[in-house]
DSSP file (Angstrom, degrees, kcal/mol; ACC not computed):
  #  RESIDUE AA STRUCTURE BP1 BP2  ACC     N-H-->O    O-->H-N    N-H-->O    O-->H-N    TCO  KAPPA ALPHA  PHI   PSI    X-CA   Y-CA   Z-CA
    1    1 A M     >        0   0    0      0, 0.0     4,-2.4     0, 0.0     5,-0.2   0.000 360.0 360.0 360.0 -37.9    3.0   11.5   12.6
    2    2 A A  H  >  +     0   0    0      1,-0.2     4,-2.7     2,-0.2     5,-0.1   0.881 360.0  52.2 -64.0 -36.3    3.3   13.5   15.8
    3    3 A I  H  > S+     0   0    0      2,-0.2     4,-2.5     1,-0.2     5,-0.2   0.942 110.4  47.8 -67.9 -44.0   -0.4   13.1   16.6
    4    4 A L  H  > S+     0   0    0      1,-0.2     4,-2.3     2,-0.2    -2,-0.2   0.890 112.0  50.2 -63.3 -37.7   -0.2    9.4   16.2
    5    5 A Y  H  X S+     0   0    0     -4,-2.4     4,-1.6     2,-0.2    -1,-0.2   0.932 109.7  50.6 -60.4 -47.8    2.9    9.2   18.4
    6    6 A F  H  < S+     0   0    0     -4,-2.7     4,-0.4     1,-0.2     3,-0.4   0.931 113.4  45.4 -60.1 -46.6    1.2   11.4   21.1
    7    7 A V  H >< S+     0   0    0     -4,-2.5     3,-1.2     1,-0.2    -1,-0.2   0.901 111.1  53.4 -61.5 -41.7   -1.8    9.0   21.1
    8    8 A A  H 3< S+     0   0    0     -4,-2.3    -1,-0.2     1,-0.3    -2,-0.2   0.748 107.5  52.0 -69.7 -24.1    0.4    5.9   21.1
    9    9 A T  T 3< S+     0   0    0     -4,-1.6    -1,-0.3    -3,-0.4    -2,-0.2   0.477  79.1 113.9 -92.9  -1.7    2.2    7.2   24.2
   10   10 A M  S <  S-     0   0    0     -3,-1.2     7,-0.1    -4,-0.4    73,-0.1  -0.520  75.6-112.8 -67.9 132.0   -0.8    7.9   26.3
   11   11 A P        -     0   0    0      0, 0.0    74,-0.2     0, 0.0     6,-0.1  -0.308  32.6-127.8 -62.8 147.6   -0.8    5.5   29.3
   12   12 A G        +     0   0    0     72,-2.4    74,-0.2     4,-0.1     4,-0.1  -0.382  61.2  65.7 -91.6 175.1   -3.6    3.0   29.2
   13   13 A G  S  > S-     0   0    0     72,-0.3     4,-0.5     1,-0.1     3,-0.3  -0.029  85.4 -89.1  94.6 156.4   -6.2    2.2   31.9
   14   14 A V  T  4 S+     0   0    0      1,-0.2     3,-0.4     2,-0.1    -1,-0.1   0.913 123.9  37.8 -69.3 -44.6   -8.9    4.2   33.4
   15   15 A D  T  4 S+     0   0    0      1,-0.2    -1,-0.2    -3,-0.0     3,-0.1   0.431  95.1  87.4 -87.4  -0.1   -6.9    5.9   36.2
   16   16 A A  T  4 S+     0   0    0     -3,-0.3     2,-0.3     1,-0.2    -1,-0.2   0.871 101.3   4.3 -73.2 -36.7   -3.7    6.3   34.2
   17   17 A D     <  -     0   0    0     -4,-0.5    -1,-0.2    -3,-0.4    -7,-0.0  -0.989  47.8-168.0-152.1 137.8   -4.5    9.6   32.6
   18   18 A S        +     0   0    0     -2,-0.3    -3,-0.0    -3,-0.1    -4,-0.0   0.007  44.5 132.9-114.9  26.5   -7.3   12.1   33.0
   19   19 A S  S  > S-     0   0    0      1,-0.1     4,-2.2     4,-0.0     5,-0.2  -0.359  70.3-109.5 -74.7 162.4   -6.5   14.3   30.1
   20   20 A P  H  > S+     0   0    0      0, 0.0     4,-2.2     0, 0.0     5,-0.1   0.860 118.2  53.0 -61.3 -36.2   -9.4   15.3   27.8
   21   21 A I  H  > S+     0   0    0      2,-0.2     4,-2.3     1,-0.2     5,-0.2   0.893 108.9  49.5 -66.1 -38.3   -8.0   13.1   24.9
   22   22 A S  H  > S+     0   0    0      1,-0.2     4,-1.6     2,-0.2    -1,-0.2   0.908 110.2  50.9 -66.9 -39.5   -7.9   10.1   27.2
   23   23 A L  H  X S+     0   0    0     -4,-2.2     4,-0.5     2,-0.2    -1,-0.2   0.890 110.2  49.3 -66.4 -38.9  -11.4   10.7   28.3
   24   24 A I  H >< S+     0   0    0     -4,-2.2     3,-1.4     1,-0.2     4,-0.4   0.944 112.5  47.7 -65.0 -45.2  -12.7   10.9   24.7
   25   25 A F  H >< S+     0   0    0     -4,-2.3     3,-0.9     1,-0.3    -1,-0.2   0.770 102.1  64.4 -66.9 -24.4  -10.9    7.7   23.7
   26   26 A S  H 3< S+     0   0    0     -4,-1.6    -1,-0.3     1,-0.2    -2,-0.2   0.688  91.9  64.6 -72.4 -17.3  -12.2    6.0   26.8
   27   27 A W  T << S+     0   0    0     -3,-1.4     2,-0.3    -4,-0.5    -1,-0.2   0.722  91.8  79.2 -75.2 -21.2  -15.8    6.4   25.3
   28   28 A F  S <  S-     0   0    0     -3,-0.9     0, 0.0    -4,-0.4     0, 0.0  -0.650  82.1-121.3 -94.1 142.4  -14.9    4.1   22.4
   29   29 A S    >>  -     0   0    0     -2,-0.3     4,-2.4     1,-0.1     3,-0.5  -0.347  31.3-105.1 -73.9 161.5  -14.9    0.4   22.5
   30   30 A P  H 3> S+     0   0    0      0, 0.0     4,-2.0     0, 0.0     5,-0.1   0.819 121.6  57.5 -58.4 -30.3  -11.7   -1.5   21.7
   31   31 A A  H 3> S+     0   0    0      2,-0.2     4,-2.0     1,-0.2     5,-0.1   0.904 107.5  47.1 -67.3 -38.4  -13.2   -2.5   18.3
   32   32 A V  H <> S+     0   0    0     -3,-0.5     4,-2.2     2,-0.2    -1,-0.2   0.908 108.0  56.2 -68.0 -40.9  -13.7    1.1   17.4
   33   33 A H  H  < S+     0   0    0     -4,-2.4     4,-0.4     1,-0.2    -2,-0.2   0.907 109.4  47.1 -54.6 -41.1  -10.1    1.9   18.5
   34   34 A N  H >< S+     0   0    0     -4,-2.0     3,-1.0     1,-0.2     4,-0.4   0.908 110.5  49.8 -68.9 -39.7   -9.0   -0.7   16.0
   35   35 A I  H >< S+     0   0    0     -4,-2.0     3,-1.0     1,-0.2    -1,-0.2   0.809 100.2  66.2 -65.5 -29.9  -11.1    0.6   13.2
   36   36 A L  T 3X S+     0   0    0     -4,-2.2     4,-1.7     1,-0.2    -1,-0.2   0.686  87.1  71.0 -68.8 -15.5   -9.8    4.1   13.8
   37   37 A H  H <> S+     0   0    0     -3,-1.0     4,-2.4    -4,-0.4     5,-0.3   0.881  90.9  60.5 -65.8 -35.2   -6.3    2.9   12.7
   38   38 A V  H <> S+     0   0    0     -3,-1.0     4,-1.9    -4,-0.4    -2,-0.2   0.969 109.0  36.6 -62.3 -56.8   -7.5    2.7    9.1
   39   39 A P  H  > S+     0   0    0      0, 0.0     4,-2.5     0, 0.0     5,-0.2   0.898 116.5  55.5 -65.5 -34.5   -8.5    6.3    8.5
   40   40 A A  H  X S+     0   0    0     -4,-1.7     4,-1.6     1,-0.2    -2,-0.2   0.926 114.3  37.9 -62.3 -42.9   -5.6    7.6   10.6
   41   41 A Y  H  X S+     0   0    0     -4,-2.4     4,-2.2     2,-0.2    -1,-0.2   0.734 112.6  58.3 -81.9 -22.4   -3.0    5.8    8.6
   42   42 A A  H  X S+     0   0    0     -4,-1.9     4,-2.7    -5,-0.3    -2,-0.2   0.905 108.2  47.1 -68.3 -41.6   -4.8    6.4    5.4
   43   43 A I  H  X S+     0   0    0     -4,-2.5     4,-2.5     2,-0.2    -2,-0.2   0.902 112.0  50.0 -62.9 -43.1   -4.5   10.2    6.1
   44   44 A L  H  X S+     0   0    0     -4,-1.6     4,-2.4    -5,-0.2    -2,-0.2   0.911 111.5  47.6 -61.5 -44.1   -0.9    9.8    6.9
   45   45 A A  H  X S+     0   0    0     -4,-2.2     4,-2.9     2,-0.2     5,-0.2   0.923 111.3  52.1 -65.6 -43.2   -0.2    7.8    3.7
   46   46 A W  H  X S+     0   0    0     -4,-2.7     4,-2.4     1,-0.2    -2,-0.2   0.937 112.1  45.4 -55.3 -46.9   -2.2   10.4    1.6
   47   47 A A  H  X S+     0   0    0     -4,-2.5     4,-1.9     1,-0.2    -1,-0.2   0.886 115.3  47.0 -69.7 -36.2   -0.1   13.3    3.1
   48   48 A M  H  X S+     0   0    0     -4,-2.4     4,-1.6     2,-0.2    -1,-0.2   0.907 110.6  51.3 -71.0 -38.4    3.1   11.5    2.6
   49   49 A Y  H  X S+     0   0    0     -4,-2.9     4,-0.7     1,-0.2     3,-0.3   0.926 112.1  47.5 -58.2 -47.1    2.3   10.5   -0.9
   50   50 A R  H >< S+     0   0    0     -4,-2.4     3,-0.5    -5,-0.2     4,-0.2   0.881 112.8  49.1 -63.6 -38.8    1.5   14.1   -1.7
   51   51 A S  H 3< S+     0   0    0     -4,-1.9    -1,-0.2     1,-0.2    -2,-0.2   0.743 117.2  39.8 -76.5 -23.5    4.7   15.4   -0.1
   52   52 A L  H >X S+     0   0    0     -4,-1.6     3,-1.9    -3,-0.3     4,-0.8   0.350  83.4 107.3-102.8   1.9    6.9   12.8   -1.9
   53   53 A L  T << S+     0   0    0     -4,-0.7     3,-0.3    -3,-0.5    -1,-0.1   0.783  77.4  49.5 -58.0 -33.5    5.2   13.0   -5.3
   54   54 A S  T 34 S+     0   0    0     -4,-0.2    -1,-0.3    -3,-0.2    -2,-0.1   0.534 107.7  55.7 -84.4  -5.8    7.9   14.9   -7.1
   55   55 A Y  T <4 S+     0   0    0     -3,-1.9     2,-0.3     2,-0.1    -1,-0.2   0.658 105.9  36.8-104.6 -15.9   10.7   12.7   -5.9
   56   56 A F  S  < S-     0   0    0     -4,-0.8     2,-0.1    -3,-0.3    -1,-0.0  -0.891  78.9-105.7-133.9 160.5    9.7    9.1   -7.1
   57   57 A S     >  -     0   0    0     -2,-0.3     4,-3.0     1,-0.1     5,-0.3  -0.342  49.6 -92.8 -76.7 167.5    8.0    7.4  -10.0
   58   58 A F  H  > S+     0   0    0      1,-0.2     4,-2.2     2,-0.2     5,-0.1   0.919 121.6  36.9 -54.0 -55.1    4.4    6.2   -9.5
   59   59 A W  H  > S+     0   0    0      2,-0.2     4,-2.3     1,-0.2    -1,-0.2   0.888 118.2  49.7 -70.7 -39.5    5.1    2.5   -8.5
   60   60 A V  H  > S+     0   0    0      2,-0.2     4,-3.1     1,-0.2     5,-0.2   0.941 112.1  49.3 -65.2 -45.5    8.2    3.3   -6.4
   61   61 A L  H  X S+     0   0    0     -4,-3.0     4,-2.7     2,-0.2     5,-0.2   0.915 110.0  50.9 -57.7 -45.6    6.3    6.1   -4.6
   62   62 A S  H  X S+     0   0    0     -4,-2.2     4,-2.3    -5,-0.3    -1,-0.2   0.941 114.3  43.6 -60.1 -48.0    3.4    3.8   -3.8
   63   63 A L  H  X S+     0   0    0     -4,-2.3     4,-2.5     1,-0.2     5,-0.2   0.924 113.8  50.6 -65.4 -45.8    5.7    1.1   -2.4
   64   64 A V  H  X S+     0   0    0     -4,-3.1     4,-2.7    -5,-0.2     5,-0.2   0.912 111.6  47.2 -59.4 -42.3    7.8    3.6   -0.5
   65   65 A V  H  X S+     0   0    0     -4,-2.7     4,-2.9    -5,-0.2     5,-0.3   0.932 112.5  48.6 -62.8 -47.3    4.8    5.2    1.1
   66   66 A V  H  X S+     0   0    0     -4,-2.3     4,-2.3    -5,-0.2     5,-0.3   0.903 115.2  45.8 -58.8 -41.6    3.2    1.9    2.1
   67   67 A L  H  X S+     0   0    0     -4,-2.5     4,-2.2    -5,-0.2    -2,-0.2   0.907 115.5  45.5 -70.5 -40.2    6.4    0.7    3.6
   68   68 A L  H  X S+     0   0    0     -4,-2.7     4,-2.7    -5,-0.2    -2,-0.2   0.946 117.6  41.8 -64.5 -49.8    7.2    3.9    5.5
   69   69 A V  H  X S+     0   0    0     -4,-2.9     4,-2.3    -5,-0.2    -2,-0.2   0.929 118.3  46.0 -70.0 -43.4    3.7    4.4    6.9
   70   70 A S  H  X S+     0   0    0     -4,-2.3     4,-2.5    -5,-0.3     5,-0.2   0.923 113.1  50.7 -62.6 -43.3    3.3    0.7    7.7
   71   71 A G  H  X S+     0   0    0     -4,-2.2     4,-2.7    -5,-0.3    -2,-0.2   0.923 108.8  50.9 -59.7 -46.2    6.7    0.6    9.2
   72   72 A Y  H  X S+     0   0    0     -4,-2.7     4,-2.4     2,-0.2    -1,-0.2   0.936 110.7  50.3 -57.4 -44.6    5.9    3.7   11.4
   73   73 A G  H  X S+     0   0    0     -4,-2.3     4,-1.8     1,-0.2    -2,-0.2   0.877 110.6  48.3 -63.5 -38.8    2.7    1.9   12.6
   74   74 A A  H  X S+     0   0    0     -4,-2.5     4,-2.1     2,-0.2    -1,-0.2   0.864 110.3  52.6 -65.5 -38.5    4.7   -1.2   13.5
   75   75 A F  H  X S+     0   0    0     -4,-2.7     4,-2.5     2,-0.2    -2,-0.2   0.912 108.8  49.5 -61.6 -43.8    7.2    1.0   15.3
   76   76 A L  H  X S+     0   0    0     -4,-2.4     4,-1.7     2,-0.2    -2,-0.2   0.860 109.1  51.9 -64.3 -38.2    4.4    2.6   17.3
   77   77 A E  H  X S+     0   0    0     -4,-1.8     4,-0.5     2,-0.2    -1,-0.2   0.923 111.1  47.3 -64.5 -42.5    3.0   -0.8   18.2
   78   78 A W  H >< S+     0   0    0     -4,-2.1     3,-1.4     1,-0.2     4,-0.3   0.906 110.0  54.2 -62.6 -43.0    6.4   -2.0   19.4
   79   79 A H  H >< S+     0   0    0     -4,-2.5     3,-1.6     1,-0.3    -1,-0.2   0.817  97.7  64.2 -64.0 -31.3    6.7    1.3   21.4
   80   80 A Q  H >< S+     0   0    0     -4,-1.7     3,-1.2     1,-0.3    -1,-0.3   0.714  85.6  73.5 -64.0 -21.1    3.4    0.7   23.1
   81   81 A L  T << S+     0   0    0     -3,-1.4    -1,-0.3    -4,-0.5    -2,-0.2   0.793 100.0  45.6 -64.2 -23.8    4.9   -2.4   24.7
   82   82 A M  T <  S+     0   0    0     -3,-1.6    -1,-0.2    -4,-0.3    -2,-0.2   0.386  92.1  95.3-100.2   3.4    6.9    0.1   26.9
   83   83 A V  S X  S-     0   0    0     -3,-1.2     3,-2.1    -4,-0.2   -71,-0.1  -0.846  85.9-109.7 -94.6 127.5    4.0    2.3   27.8
   84   84 A P  T 3  S+     0   0    0      0, 0.0   -72,-2.4     0, 0.0     3,-0.1  -0.255 101.1   9.8 -55.1 130.6    2.2    1.5   31.1
   85   85 A G  T 3  S+     0   0    0      1,-0.3   -72,-0.3   -74,-0.2     2,-0.3   0.393 109.6 102.5  82.9  -6.1   -1.2    0.1   30.5
   86   86 A R    <   -     0   0    0     -3,-2.1     2,-0.3    -6,-0.3    -1,-0.3  -0.727  47.0-172.1-109.6 162.0   -0.7   -0.3   26.7
   87   87 A F        -     0   0    0     -2,-0.3     2,-0.2    -3,-0.1    -6,-0.1  -0.974  24.3-111.1-146.1 161.2    0.0   -3.4   24.6
   88   88 A A        -     0   0    0     -2,-0.3     2,-0.4   -10,-0.1     3,-0.1  -0.608  29.2-165.1 -92.2 153.6    0.9   -4.1   21.0
   89   89 A S     >  -     0   0    0     -2,-0.2     4,-1.7     1,-0.1     3,-0.2  -0.991  26.1-149.1-143.9 130.8   -1.4   -5.9   18.7
   90   90 A F  H  > S+     0   0    0     -2,-0.4     4,-2.4     1,-0.2     5,-0.2   0.842 103.3  61.0 -61.0 -34.1   -0.9   -7.6   15.4
   91   91 A T  H  > S+     0   0    0      1,-0.2     4,-2.7     2,-0.2    -1,-0.2   0.910 103.4  50.9 -60.3 -41.0   -4.5   -6.6   14.4
   92   92 A D  H  > S+     0   0    0      1,-0.2     4,-2.4     2,-0.2    -1,-0.2   0.910 109.2  49.7 -65.5 -41.2   -3.4   -2.9   14.9
   93   93 A V  H  X S+     0   0    0     -4,-1.7     4,-2.3     2,-0.2    -1,-0.2   0.899 110.6  50.6 -60.6 -40.1   -0.4   -3.5   12.6
   94   94 A L  H  X S+     0   0    0     -4,-2.4     4,-2.8     2,-0.2    -2,-0.2   0.922 111.4  47.8 -61.6 -46.5   -2.7   -5.1   10.0
   95   95 A F  H  X S+     0   0    0     -4,-2.7     4,-2.4     2,-0.2    -2,-0.2   0.843 108.9  54.2 -66.2 -32.3   -5.1   -2.2   10.2
   96   96 A N  H  X S+     0   0    0     -4,-2.4     4,-2.3     2,-0.2    -1,-0.2   0.933 110.3  47.5 -60.5 -47.6   -2.2    0.3    9.9
   97   97 A F  H  X S+     0   0    0     -4,-2.3     4,-2.2     2,-0.2    -2,-0.2   0.935 112.1  48.7 -60.0 -47.3   -1.2   -1.6    6.7
   98   98 A I  H  X S+     0   0    0     -4,-2.8     4,-2.3     1,-0.2    -1,-0.2   0.918 111.1  50.5 -60.6 -43.3   -4.7   -1.5    5.3
   99   99 A G  H  X S+     0   0    0     -4,-2.4     4,-2.7     1,-0.2    -1,-0.2   0.884 109.8  49.8 -59.1 -41.6   -5.0    2.2    6.1
  100  100 A S  H  X S+     0   0    0     -4,-2.3     4,-2.0     2,-0.2    -1,-0.2   0.864 111.0  49.6 -69.9 -34.7   -1.7    3.0    4.3
  101  101 A V  H  X S+     0   0    0     -4,-2.2     4,-2.3     2,-0.2    -2,-0.2   0.897 112.1  48.2 -67.4 -40.3   -2.8    1.0    1.2
  102  102 A I  H  X S+     0   0    0     -4,-2.3     4,-2.6     2,-0.2     5,-0.3   0.917 111.2  50.7 -66.5 -43.4   -6.1    2.8    1.1
  103  103 A G  H  X S+     0   0    0     -4,-2.7     4,-1.8     1,-0.2    -2,-0.2   0.897 112.3  46.1 -63.5 -38.1   -4.4    6.2    1.5
  104  104 A V  H  X S+     0   0    0     -4,-2.0     4,-2.6     2,-0.2     5,-0.2   0.902 110.9  54.2 -68.0 -40.3   -2.0    5.4   -1.4
  105  105 A F  H  X S+     0   0    0     -4,-2.3     4,-2.0     1,-0.2    -2,-0.2   0.945 112.3  41.4 -60.9 -48.0   -4.9    4.1   -3.5
  106  106 A F  H  X S+     0   0    0     -4,-2.6     4,-2.1     2,-0.2    -1,-0.2   0.811 112.8  56.1 -72.5 -27.6   -6.9    7.3   -3.1
  107  107 A S  H  X S+     0   0    0     -4,-1.8     4,-2.5    -5,-0.3    -2,-0.2   0.914 107.7  47.8 -65.6 -41.7   -3.7    9.5   -3.5
  108  108 A T  H  X S+     0   0    0     -4,-2.6     4,-2.5     1,-0.2     5,-0.2   0.912 112.4  49.6 -68.0 -40.9   -3.0    7.8   -6.9
  109  109 A K  H  X S+     0   0    0     -4,-2.0     4,-2.2    -5,-0.2    -1,-0.2   0.918 112.2  47.5 -63.1 -41.3   -6.6    8.4   -8.0
  110  110 A Y  H  X S+     0   0    0     -4,-2.1     4,-2.5     2,-0.2    -2,-0.2   0.915 112.5  49.3 -64.8 -43.5   -6.5   12.0   -6.9
  111  111 A V  H  X S+     0   0    0     -4,-2.5     4,-2.2     2,-0.2    -2,-0.2   0.914 112.5  47.8 -61.6 -43.8   -3.1   12.6   -8.7
  112  112 A R  H  X S+     0   0    0     -4,-2.5     4,-1.8     2,-0.2    -2,-0.2   0.879 113.0  47.5 -67.7 -39.3   -4.4   10.9  -11.9
  113  113 A L  H  X S+     0   0    0     -4,-2.2     4,-2.4    -5,-0.2    -2,-0.2   0.894 111.6  51.3 -67.2 -40.2   -7.6   13.0  -11.9
  114  114 A A  H  X S+     0   0    0     -4,-2.5     4,-2.3     2,-0.2    -2,-0.2   0.873 109.9  49.6 -63.6 -40.1   -5.6   16.2  -11.2
  115  115 A S  H  X S+     0   0    0     -4,-2.2     4,-1.2     2,-0.2    -1,-0.2   0.861 111.0  49.6 -70.1 -34.2   -3.3   15.4  -14.2
  116  116 A V  H  X S+     0   0    0     -4,-1.8     4,-0.9     2,-0.2     3,-0.3   0.934 111.3  48.9 -66.6 -44.8   -6.3   14.8  -16.4
  117  117 A D  H >< S+     0   0    0     -4,-2.4     3,-0.5     1,-0.2     4,-0.4   0.870 111.2  49.2 -60.0 -40.1   -7.9   18.0  -15.3
  118  118 A S  H >< S+     0   0    0     -4,-2.3     3,-0.6     1,-0.2    -1,-0.2   0.756 102.9  61.6 -72.7 -22.8   -4.7   20.0  -15.9
  119  119 A S  H 3< S+     0   0    0     -4,-1.2    -1,-0.2    -3,-0.3    -2,-0.2   0.760 100.1  54.7 -77.2 -21.9   -4.2   18.6  -19.3
  120  120 A Y  T <<        0   0    0     -4,-0.9    -1,-0.2    -3,-0.5    -2,-0.2   0.613 360.0 360.0 -79.9 -13.2   -7.6   20.1  -20.5
  121  121 A Q    <         0   0    0     -3,-0.6    -1,-0.2    -4,-0.4    -2,-0.2   0.466 360.0 360.0 -88.7 360.0   -6.5   23.5  -19.5
């Protein structure tokens, strides 16, 4: 979450920041920036799912993780409205949501496979 927040608070524009991370992100087109939301939020959803696994049932956990991760993504998009040179995008919020759903999907598959493997031992 901290990495996503750090990236979301970097000022936009070519002259705004000359940090190495800003220079790396400047190599990518805006379309690639948008697509990178999916794996970033999928990883966040996977990590959150794994960390909350023992606290909720399957369906409740899936819903909670999608809502928390998507909500965090929407919060970061809103926060970008106040960062110089940055703007919020509904497309980014949509990609955040898609990434969170993909992360939860793969988390549930991993948990089910792990439970099947442990039942054979």
